[in-house]
TIGUTOR-446799 format. One record per residue (C-alpha): residue number from 1; x, y, z. Coordinates in steps of 0.2 Angstrom, whole numbers, plus 2048, in hexadecimal, padded with zeros to 3 digits. Each point is the difference from the previous one (the first is absolute). Layout:
% TIGUTOR-446799
NUM/X/Y/Z
...
***
This chain:
% TIGUTOR-446799
1/3D1/567/983
2/80E/7F4/804
3/7FD/7ED/803
4/7FB/7FE/812
5/810/7F7/804
6/80A/80F/7FC
7/7F5/80B/80A
8/802/7F5/80F
9/813/800/7FE
10/801/813/7FE
11/7F5/802/80F
12/80A/7F4/80B
13/810/80A/7FB
14/7F8/810/806
15/7F9/7F8/810
16/7EE/803/7F9
17/7F1/7F5/801
18/7F6/7FA/7F1
19/7EE/7FA/7FF
20/7F8/7F7/7F1
21/7ED/802/7FC
22/7FC/7EF/7FA
23/7F6/800/7F0
24/803/812/7FC
25/80B/809/7F3
26/80B/80F/802
27/7F0/809/7FD
28/7F9/7FB/811
29/7FB/812/804
30/7F1/800/7F4
31/7FD/7EE/802
32/7FE/7FF/813
33/805/810/809
34/7F9/7FA/811
35/80A/7F0/800
36/810/80A/7FB
37/7FD/80D/80D
38/800/7F2/80E
39/813/7FE/7FD
40/806/811/806
41/7F2/800/80D
42/807/7F0/808
43/811/807/7FF
44/7FC/810/809
45/7F5/7F7/80D
46/80F/7F5/804
47/80B/810/802
48/7F4/808/80C
49/7FF/7F0/80B
50/812/800/801
***
């Protein structure tokens, strides 16, 4: 719910990655669930490829 800049800053401090879904709001799950699901799918695929 924070502005994206604060989300990115907090993630960087934690060593986490962020992804923005252009054109979607914080309610991306009912808006475009398939598009949102691509983010963790790409993450896990990268982990498996190793």
